[in-house]
Backbone as CSV, one residue per row, in Angstrom:
resi,resn,N_x,N_y,N_z,CA_x,CA_y,CA_z,C_x,C_y,C_z
1,MET,-31.179,12.610,-5.094,-30.312,14.063,-5.392,-30.064,14.562,-3.716
2,GLU,-31.229,14.043,-3.038,-30.862,14.486,-1.343,-29.703,14.176,-0.808
3,SER,-29.201,12.676,-1.318,-28.150,12.617,-0.392,-26.672,13.040,-0.916
4,GLU,-26.565,13.551,-2.351,-25.355,14.272,-2.633,-25.610,15.579,-2.281
5,PHE,-26.257,16.151,-1.870,-26.600,17.807,-1.299,-25.872,17.431,0.399
6,ILE,-26.755,16.286,1.148,-26.098,16.213,2.208,-24.867,15.725,2.504
7,ALA,-23.898,15.327,1.464,-22.875,14.919,1.621,-22.035,15.906,1.213
8,LEU,-22.561,16.732,0.023,-21.826,18.466,-0.150,-21.830,19.198,1.039
9,ASP,-23.047,19.061,1.511,-22.824,20.262,2.731,-22.029,19.899,3.922
10,LYS,-22.122,18.707,4.012,-20.949,18.080,5.409,-19.539,18.304,4.995
11,ALA,-19.325,17.689,3.779,-17.698,17.822,3.062,-17.099,19.562,2.984
12,GLY,-18.291,20.341,2.541,-18.302,21.858,2.440,-17.870,22.147,3.857
13,GLU,-18.691,21.804,4.843,-18.184,22.385,6.174,-16.865,22.194,6.516
14,GLU,-16.530,20.716,5.986,-14.816,20.260,6.726,-13.829,21.287,5.391
15,ALA,-14.419,21.387,4.644,-13.666,22.472,3.699,-13.368,23.522,4.178
16,LYS,-14.405,24.457,4.568,-14.278,25.446,4.987,-13.542,25.803,6.347
17,TRP,-13.686,24.637,7.112,-12.907,24.274,8.430,-11.224,24.338,8.156
18,LEU,-10.767,23.479,7.051,-9.509,23.492,6.423,-9.000,24.978,5.692
19,ARG,-9.869,25.251,5.260,-9.357,26.527,4.521,-8.788,27.644,5.583
20,ASN,-9.887,27.981,6.570,-9.579,28.851,7.772,-8.566,28.311,8.475
21,PHE,-8.206,27.195,8.788,-7.224,26.523,9.572,-5.496,26.981,8.564
22,LEU,-5.762,26.620,7.387,-4.657,27.070,6.392,-4.190,28.464,6.369
23,GLU,-5.255,29.173,6.231,-5.170,30.467,6.499,-4.144,31.427,7.685
24,ASP,-4.576,30.523,8.850,-3.697,30.940,9.949,-2.742,30.591,10.011
25,ILE,-1.800,29.367,9.163,-0.511,29.284,9.471,0.546,30.057,8.159
26,PRO,1.190,31.123,9.088,1.771,32.171,8.928,2.482,32.052,7.341
27,TYR,3.213,30.945,7.259,4.018,30.488,6.426,3.385,29.629,5.135
28,TRP,2.036,29.214,5.224,0.990,28.372,4.145,1.089,29.817,2.840
29,PRO,1.400,28.981,1.716,0.874,29.793,0.713,-0.120,30.694,0.561
30,LYS,-0.578,32.303,0.134,-1.516,32.515,0.167,-1.560,33.338,-1.480
31,PRO,-3.065,33.476,-1.946,-4.176,32.864,-1.479,-4.353,31.562,-1.621
32,VAL,-5.149,30.390,0.078,-5.289,29.126,-0.407,-6.173,28.650,-1.158
33,ALA,-5.743,28.049,-2.178,-6.668,27.370,-3.451,-7.766,26.837,-2.728
34,PRO,-9.101,26.600,-3.453,-10.173,25.872,-3.355,-10.271,24.673,-3.152
35,VAL,-10.773,24.200,-2.096,-10.867,22.692,-1.641,-11.862,21.940,-2.744
36,CYS,-11.460,21.281,-3.873,-12.349,20.354,-4.704,-12.527,19.252,-4.109
37,ILE,-14.244,18.923,-4.550,-14.820,18.405,-3.948,-15.144,17.206,-5.025
38,HIS,-15.207,15.946,-5.143,-15.842,15.230,-6.218,-16.973,14.673,-5.936
39,CYS,-18.086,14.932,-7.330,-19.083,14.196,-6.984,-19.701,13.470,-8.118
40,HIS,-20.240,12.538,-7.873,-20.932,11.613,-8.840,-22.139,11.732,-9.723
41,SER,-22.647,12.824,-8.969,-24.180,13.362,-9.929,-23.785,14.543,-10.782
42,GLN,-23.813,14.486,-11.868,-23.960,15.733,-12.639,-25.346,16.520,-12.665
43,ALA,-26.052,16.085,-11.886,-27.396,16.648,-11.611,-27.026,17.715,-10.502
44,ALA,-26.722,17.025,-9.847,-26.580,17.940,-8.026,-25.474,18.744,-8.648
45,ILE,-24.285,18.362,-9.192,-23.527,19.756,-9.653,-24.268,20.916,-10.302
46,GLY,-25.045,20.676,-11.205,-26.040,21.445,-11.983,-26.628,22.437,-11.169
47,ARG,-27.280,21.744,-10.382,-28.419,22.289,-9.271,-27.432,22.994,-8.172
48,ALA,-26.411,22.709,-7.722,-25.715,23.379,-6.591,-25.069,24.620,-7.262
49,GLY,-25.048,25.000,-8.380,-24.658,26.215,-8.504,-26.059,27.205,-9.247
50,SER,-27.451,26.554,-9.208,-28.257,27.246,-9.441,-28.770,28.069,-8.433
51,MET,-29.267,29.706,-8.735,-29.586,30.469,-7.881,-31.162,29.588,-7.097
52,MET,-31.752,29.130,-7.821,-33.191,28.443,-7.191,-32.944,26.881,-7.227
53,TYR,-33.665,26.509,-6.001,-33.787,24.866,-5.514,-35.210,25.173,-5.044
54,ASN,-35.989,24.010,-6.163,-37.523,24.133,-6.073,-38.277,23.035,-4.745
55,ASP,-37.422,21.925,-4.105,-37.562,20.783,-3.647,-38.255,21.784,-2.191
56,LYS,-39.269,20.835,-1.963,-40.183,21.283,-0.617,-39.253,21.064,0.268
57,SER,-38.462,20.315,0.582,-37.747,19.806,1.463,-37.178,20.717,2.214
58,ARG,-36.844,21.394,3.149,-36.593,22.525,3.830,-35.253,22.701,4.421
59,HIS,-34.791,21.575,4.676,-33.276,21.063,5.398,-32.419,20.799,3.888
60,ILE,-33.049,20.272,2.679,-32.422,20.344,1.396,-32.041,21.604,1.194
61,ARG,-33.068,22.351,0.988,-32.994,23.640,0.115,-31.752,24.815,1.166
62,ARG,-32.053,24.511,2.656,-30.680,24.795,3.207,-29.365,24.360,3.258
63,ARG,-29.524,23.105,2.582,-28.104,22.573,2.276,-27.619,23.175,0.928
64,HIS,-28.812,23.382,0.391,-28.422,24.071,-1.105,-27.824,25.237,-1.197
65,ASN,-28.280,25.952,-0.482,-27.759,27.723,0.034,-26.551,27.374,0.420
66,THR,-26.113,26.712,1.260,-24.820,26.600,2.063,-23.968,26.083,1.073
67,VAL,-24.089,25.389,0.074,-23.169,24.650,-1.114,-22.866,25.778,-2.163
68,ARG,-24.044,26.660,-2.504,-23.986,27.289,-3.321,-22.928,28.994,-2.946
69,GLU,-22.895,29.116,-1.432,-22.508,30.213,-0.887,-21.045,29.766,-0.961
70,LEU,-20.625,28.872,-0.373,-19.164,27.968,-0.781,-18.668,27.863,-1.829
71,LEU,-19.529,27.740,-3.124,-18.974,27.849,-4.611,-18.887,29.091,-4.925
72,SER,-19.370,30.329,-4.414,-19.666,31.387,-4.920,-18.274,32.107,-4.350
73,SER,-17.835,31.572,-3.043,-16.839,32.201,-2.415,-15.629,31.961,-2.896
74,ARG,-15.862,31.025,-3.709,-14.610,29.896,-3.970,-14.016,29.004,-2.864
75,ILE,-14.382,29.132,-2.051,-14.021,28.034,-0.695,-13.734,26.705,-1.288
76,ILE,-14.946,26.162,-2.152,-14.587,24.772,-2.633,-14.993,24.915,-4.048
77,THR,-14.435,23.758,-4.946,-15.068,23.467,-6.409,-15.539,22.312,-6.179
78,VAL,-16.603,21.865,-7.037,-17.089,20.642,-7.244,-16.847,20.319,-8.645
79,GLU,-16.178,18.822,-8.864,-16.199,18.554,-9.880,-16.919,16.925,-9.983
80,TYR,-16.897,16.794,-11.293,-18.050,15.485,-11.829,-16.707,14.336,-11.568
81,VAL,-16.825,12.957,-11.132,-16.062,11.786,-11.084,-17.221,10.794,-11.299
82,LYS,-16.501,9.723,-11.935,-17.473,8.609,-12.554,-17.617,8.052,-11.244
83,SER,-18.749,7.020,-11.239,-18.979,6.496,-10.060,-18.268,5.403,-9.618
84,LYS,-17.245,4.838,-10.747,-16.282,3.583,-10.661,-15.014,4.194,-10.102
85,ASP,-15.226,5.697,-9.965,-13.796,6.615,-9.427,-13.754,6.825,-8.375
86,ASN,-15.255,6.822,-7.973,-15.693,7.732,-6.462,-15.520,6.781,-5.143
87,ILE,-14.062,7.101,-4.764,-13.350,6.839,-3.724,-14.530,6.436,-2.562
88,SER,-15.205,7.127,-2.247,-16.408,6.756,-1.096,-17.376,5.779,-1.383
89,ASP,-17.547,5.875,-2.662,-18.916,4.880,-2.981,-18.378,3.540,-2.797
90,PRO,-17.405,2.569,-2.932,-17.105,1.585,-2.607,-17.305,1.179,-1.480
91,LEU,-16.837,2.224,-0.552,-17.097,2.027,0.986,-18.565,1.443,1.459
92,THR,-19.447,1.548,0.496,-20.856,1.238,1.177,-21.347,-0.221,0.505
93,LYS,-20.601,-1.015,-0.039,-21.159,-1.938,-0.548,-19.798,-3.447,-0.525
94,GLY,-20.263,-4.468,-0.631,-19.386,-5.427,-0.594,-18.273,-5.063,-2.200
95,LEU,-17.024,-5.790,-2.300,-15.960,-5.306,-3.040,-15.395,-6.763,-3.110
96,SER,-14.919,-6.604,-4.781,-14.221,-8.060,-5.112,-12.708,-7.445,-4.506
97,ARG,-11.648,-8.304,-4.703,-10.230,-7.970,-4.023,-9.730,-6.617,-5.133
98,GLU,-9.883,-7.048,-6.233,-9.581,-5.935,-7.129,-9.781,-4.679,-6.721
99,ARG,-11.269,-4.522,-6.284,-11.919,-3.152,-6.098,-11.644,-2.822,-5.209
100,VAL,-11.055,-3.760,-4.042,-10.494,-3.441,-2.916,-9.380,-2.530,-2.736
101,GLU,-8.199,-3.099,-3.556,-7.002,-2.635,-3.926,-7.335,-1.539,-4.565
102,ARG,-7.983,-1.844,-5.399,-8.107,0.080,-6.362,-8.697,1.083,-5.317
103,THR,-9.693,0.848,-4.384,-9.953,1.688,-3.603,-8.804,2.097,-2.529
104,SER,-8.217,0.912,-2.177,-7.047,1.368,-1.127,-6.188,2.387,-1.897
105,LYS,-5.884,2.266,-2.813,-4.597,2.880,-3.787,-5.326,4.381,-3.585
106,GLY,-6.590,4.375,-4.399,-6.727,6.000,-4.092,-6.716,6.696,-3.230
107,MET,-7.327,5.977,-2.133,-7.161,6.988,-0.832,-5.939,6.986,-0.206
108,GLY,-4.764,6.364,-0.816,-3.373,6.632,-0.270,-3.093,5.618,0.961
109,LEU,-3.625,4.549,0.754,-3.358,3.507,1.633,-2.354,2.565,1.509
110,ARG,-1.355,2.320,2.692,-0.463,1.459,2.266,-0.538,0.219,3.376
111,PRO,-0.189,-0.924,2.760,-0.304,-2.382,3.687,0.839,-1.882,5.045
112,ARG,0.137,-2.442,6.216,0.953,-2.344,7.087,2.057,-3.321,6.996
113,THR,3.545,-3.187,7.511,4.641,-3.998,7.300,5.122,-4.082,8.637
114,SER,6.083,-4.882,9.098,6.876,-5.109,10.523,8.010,-4.090,10.442
115,GLN,8.384,-3.897,11.678,9.781,-2.882,11.283,10.803,-3.608,10.371
116,HIS,11.007,-4.793,10.188,11.824,-5.388,8.942,11.469,-5.848,8.036
117,GLY,10.120,-5.657,7.936,9.632,-6.029,6.295,9.206,-7.292,6.444
118,ALA,9.253,-8.096,7.474,9.271,-9.693,7.906,7.545,-10.078,7.584
119,GLY,6.885,-9.321,7.895,5.447,-9.106,8.208,4.833,-9.140,6.602
120,GLN,3.370,-8.304,6.904,2.565,-8.028,5.719,3.491,-7.432,4.629
121,MET,3.580,-7.793,3.387,4.080,-7.019,2.366,3.072,-6.752,1.396
122,ARG,3.346,-6.056,0.469,2.352,-5.813,-0.576,1.731,-7.070,-1.174
123,ARG,-0.064,-6.781,-1.374,-0.477,-8.035,-1.469,-0.219,-8.327,-2.921
124,ALA,0.966,-8.903,-3.365,1.204,-9.837,-4.974,1.842,-10.915,-4.624
125,ARG,1.332,-11.631,-5.818,2.177,-12.663,-5.492,3.793,-12.904,-5.599
126,ASN,4.248,-12.091,-6.373,5.555,-12.164,-6.379,6.205,-10.664,-5.792
127,LEU,7.632,-10.699,-5.194,8.264,-9.539,-4.758,9.520,-9.329,-5.638
128,VAL,9.518,-7.952,-6.199,10.615,-7.729,-6.645,12.123,-7.800,-6.274
129,LEU,12.931,-8.727,-6.761,14.226,-9.324,-6.352,15.010,-8.016,-5.606
130,ASP,15.157,-6.971,-6.169,15.995,-5.881,-5.819,15.764,-5.747,-4.115
131,THR,14.459,-5.721,-4.148,13.417,-4.989,-3.270,13.792,-5.997,-1.919
132,VAL,13.554,-6.988,-2.135,13.583,-8.359,-1.089,15.090,-8.533,-0.772
133,ILE,15.955,-8.487,-1.733,17.243,-8.527,-1.009,17.755,-7.407,-0.112
134,GLY,17.061,-6.170,-0.511,17.267,-5.099,0.539,16.826,-5.455,1.951
135,ARG,16.047,-5.886,1.991,15.142,-6.153,3.200,15.846,-7.489,3.802
136,TRP,16.124,-8.425,2.897,16.824,-9.917,3.544,18.097,-9.423,4.464
137,LYS,19.061,-8.628,3.724,20.115,-7.878,4.286,19.860,-6.918,5.630
138,SER,18.907,-6.804,5.580,18.505,-5.571,6.747,18.226,-6.600,8.062
139,LEU,17.114,-7.877,7.822,16.695,-8.062,8.579,17.917,-9.311,9.206
140,PHE,18.536,-9.667,8.382,19.314,-10.992,8.460,20.709,-10.425,9.383
141,ALA,21.044,-8.685,8.848,22.191,-8.352,9.940,22.040,-8.553,11.355
142,GLU,20.547,-8.310,11.528,20.306,-8.572,12.901,20.356,-9.721,13.441
143,LYS,19.625,-10.509,13.042,20.026,-12.355,13.110,20.929,-13.066,12.970
144,GLN,22.061,-12.385,12.443,23.030,-13.161,12.016,23.055,-14.167,11.297
145,TRP,22.361,-14.275,10.142,22.382,-15.407,9.378,23.714,-15.644,8.326
146,PRO,24.817,-16.346,8.565,25.766,-16.394,7.644,26.147,-16.632,6.581
147,LEU,24.658,-17.344,5.919,24.489,-17.216,4.833,23.849,-16.548,3.802
148,VAL,23.550,-15.232,4.214,22.831,-14.334,3.485,23.271,-14.048,2.168
149,ASP,24.374,-13.585,2.255,24.883,-13.173,1.288,25.142,-14.209,0.047
150,HIS,25.437,-15.719,0.574,25.469,-16.494,-0.459,23.993,-16.721,-1.270
151,TRP,22.869,-16.763,-0.234,21.878,-16.977,-0.802,21.373,-15.595,-1.713
152,CYS,21.546,-14.317,-1.622,21.471,-13.413,-2.349,22.461,-13.347,-3.890
153,GLN,23.488,-14.061,-3.583,24.274,-13.999,-4.922,23.870,-15.041,-5.537
154,PHE,23.413,-16.831,-4.968,22.698,-17.199,-5.687,21.348,-17.076,-6.687
155,LEU,20.573,-16.371,-6.078,19.590,-15.834,-6.750,19.769,-14.764,-7.923
156,LEU,21.033,-14.138,-7.780,21.319,-12.942,-8.721,22.031,-13.841,-9.981
157,ALA,22.548,-15.168,-9.645,23.437,-15.506,-10.822,22.496,-16.630,-11.497
158,ARG,21.230,-16.720,-10.712,20.167,-17.705,-11.456,18.899,-16.260,-12.411
159,ASN,19.410,-15.194,-12.205,18.708,-13.930,-12.779,17.349,-14.098,-12.652
160,ASN,17.209,-14.605,-11.377,15.608,-14.458,-10.946,15.024,-12.968,-11.011
161,LYS,14.324,-12.406,-11.375,13.491,-11.342,-11.307,12.831,-10.889,-10.340
162,ALA,12.242,-11.827,-9.523,11.304,-12.007,-8.407,11.276,-12.742,-7.448
163,ILE,10.767,-12.834,-6.669,10.562,-14.133,-5.436,9.111,-14.109,-5.085
164,SER,8.350,-15.066,-4.990,7.061,-15.580,-4.278,6.858,-15.352,-3.120
165,ARG,5.775,-15.287,-2.737,5.635,-14.713,-0.988,5.986,-16.549,-0.591
166,ASP,5.800,-17.345,-1.187,5.962,-18.921,-0.502,7.318,-18.791,-0.329
167,THR,8.383,-18.428,-1.337,9.920,-18.467,-0.731,10.072,-17.582,0.224
168,TRP,9.614,-16.365,-0.040,9.794,-15.226,1.205,9.777,-15.800,2.821
169,SER,8.452,-16.511,2.977,7.833,-17.283,4.222,8.703,-18.569,4.447
170,GLN,9.440,-19.290,3.571,10.120,-20.542,3.636,11.290,-20.504,4.157
171,LEU,11.969,-19.051,3.597,13.362,-18.872,3.797,13.285,-18.360,5.294
172,LEU,12.163,-17.599,5.942,12.221,-17.061,7.393,12.244,-18.632,8.062
173,GLU,11.462,-19.760,7.793,11.349,-20.496,8.536,12.967,-21.785,8.395
174,PHE,13.297,-21.796,7.528,14.595,-22.288,7.103,15.214,-21.755,7.893
175,VAL,15.681,-20.340,7.770,16.768,-20.076,8.975,16.817,-20.157,10.074
176,ARG,15.131,-20.111,10.687,15.158,-20.612,11.650,15.022,-21.961,12.352
177,TYR,14.737,-22.740,11.591,14.865,-24.409,12.127,15.936,-24.884,11.529
178,VAL,16.941,-24.596,10.386,18.104,-25.206,10.158,19.522,-24.268,10.036
179,ASP,20.057,-25.172,10.955,21.681,-24.297,11.695,22.581,-24.261,10.001
180,PRO,23.194,-22.937,10.447,23.974,-22.618,8.947,24.917,-23.567,8.423
181,ALA,25.241,-24.825,9.458,26.155,-25.869,8.837,25.254,-26.850,8.162
182,LEU,23.668,-26.883,7.948,22.915,-27.477,6.990,23.170,-28.947,7.463
183,SER,23.334,-29.553,9.131,23.404,-30.618,9.788,22.165,-31.336,9.760
184,ASN,21.344,-30.455,10.159,19.909,-30.912,9.954,18.982,-30.500,8.961
185,TYR,19.235,-30.533,8.045,19.078,-29.995,6.848,17.875,-31.505,6.011
186,ASP,17.036,-31.306,6.147,15.995,-32.428,5.626,15.442,-32.337,3.987
187,ALA,16.258,-33.124,3.334,15.320,-32.987,1.836,14.110,-33.457,1.426
188,GLU,13.369,-34.095,2.579,12.255,-34.617,2.498,11.054,-33.360,2.608
189,ARG,11.497,-32.698,3.326,10.424,-31.745,3.756,10.147,-30.767,2.899
190,ALA,8.803,-29.872,2.974,8.420,-29.578,1.318,8.970,-28.302,1.332
191,TRP,10.310,-28.019,1.119,10.706,-26.536,0.893,10.385,-26.364,-0.556
192,THR,10.928,-25.121,-0.777,10.233,-24.663,-2.212,11.228,-25.074,-2.843
193,TYR,11.381,-24.967,-4.011,12.547,-25.653,-4.936,14.022,-24.922,-5.364
194,LEU,13.460,-23.509,-4.835,15.040,-22.507,-4.943,15.595,-22.798,-3.352
195,ILE,15.019,-23.239,-2.457,15.424,-23.459,-1.305,16.623,-25.261,-1.533
196,ASP,15.923,-26.015,-2.222,16.425,-27.304,-2.265,17.368,-26.830,-3.055
197,GLU,17.154,-26.339,-4.134,18.749,-25.667,-4.986,19.742,-24.721,-4.060
198,LEU,19.486,-24.295,-3.605,20.339,-23.420,-2.560,21.319,-24.380,-1.577
199,PHE,20.691,-25.396,-1.436,21.445,-26.676,-0.676,22.324,-27.202,-1.301
200,GLU,21.998,-27.650,-2.750,22.871,-28.049,-3.787,23.722,-26.877,-4.361
201,TYR,23.659,-25.595,-4.089,24.968,-24.553,-4.894,25.649,-24.670,-3.516
202,LEU,25.075,-24.472,-1.976,25.981,-24.614,-1.006,26.924,-25.671,-0.925
203,THR,26.822,-26.806,-1.018,27.322,-28.032,-0.951,27.939,-28.330,-1.974
204,LYS,27.628,-27.807,-3.071,28.539,-28.181,-4.618,29.958,-27.402,-4.731
205,ASN,29.437,-26.077,-3.939,30.219,-25.280,-4.444,31.495,-25.168,-3.029
206,GLY,31.387,-26.171,-2.008,32.154,-26.031,-1.088,32.399,-24.814,-0.145
207,ILE,31.090,-24.422,-0.234,30.709,-23.210,0.793,30.818,-23.847,2.239
208,VAL,29.700,-24.853,2.430,28.990,-25.622,3.135,29.407,-26.913,3.055
209,GLN,29.974,-27.566,4.033,30.277,-29.089,3.794,29.213,-29.835,5.306
210,ILE,28.535,-30.699,4.760,27.406,-31.020,5.571,28.096,-30.992,6.995
211,GLY,27.242,-30.729,8.050,27.931,-30.662,9.507,29.123,-30.019,10.032
212,GLN,29.663,-28.845,8.739,30.884,-28.467,9.178,30.715,-27.493,8.166
213,MET,30.708,-26.004,8.853,30.972,-24.821,7.980,32.397,-24.549,7.942
214,THR,32.924,-23.978,6.619,33.624,-23.423,5.931,33.962,-22.011,6.641
215,ASP,35.248,-21.584,6.072,35.224,-20.183,6.592,34.428,-18.943,5.480
216,LEU,33.408,-18.528,6.194,32.668,-17.872,5.077,32.686,-16.729,4.645
217,SER,33.951,-16.121,5.277,34.364,-14.708,4.844,35.607,-14.994,3.749
218,GLN,36.023,-16.089,3.607,36.787,-16.314,2.694,36.155,-16.831,1.248
219,LYS,34.923,-17.151,1.198,33.824,-17.752,0.073,33.248,-16.415,-0.419
220,CYS,33.097,-15.378,0.395,31.975,-14.261,0.046,33.060,-13.638,-1.107
């Protein structure tokens, strides 16, 4: 229980500082609500509100008195949280991927992305089509890929609900290395099936003739 009181004491100090800071903000709603601290030890929570603490350790008794004063003055409240839902607990041990994602979500963390979303996106196997189409149009508006609208129309016509991360990555490679007239398109290259089908879609509909582009503005 010692570790819980040490943690409550330190968190209580931060909560007291935060309360005083908010009190000094003129337009902050008053009175400032108590800061809620979660603890996974019901025994520690029960002992925190007790008038007496019989532990022989002086430094723990001092921390107990500090926490009790913070509780009685309504600077903090302490609520029970299950160990599996305790955000700080997983930070002290190795975690599975699922626990890492759960802990990150609980802490309000988000994956870092590049300016146009071409960097890391949410670590999911599939990306929602509507979201990705918006990112593509924003990205390729700057890079001026003339086939972006046809690519989006092609996906919508296929009623795709989601796009795999492989397709996201390979489309960027496709745009980088294959010219808009498709003159250097290599069908033997290990493209995803959607990019192969895009090639057929563009050529069969006369949008692109191999080595020669039609007026895309008339085809949109």
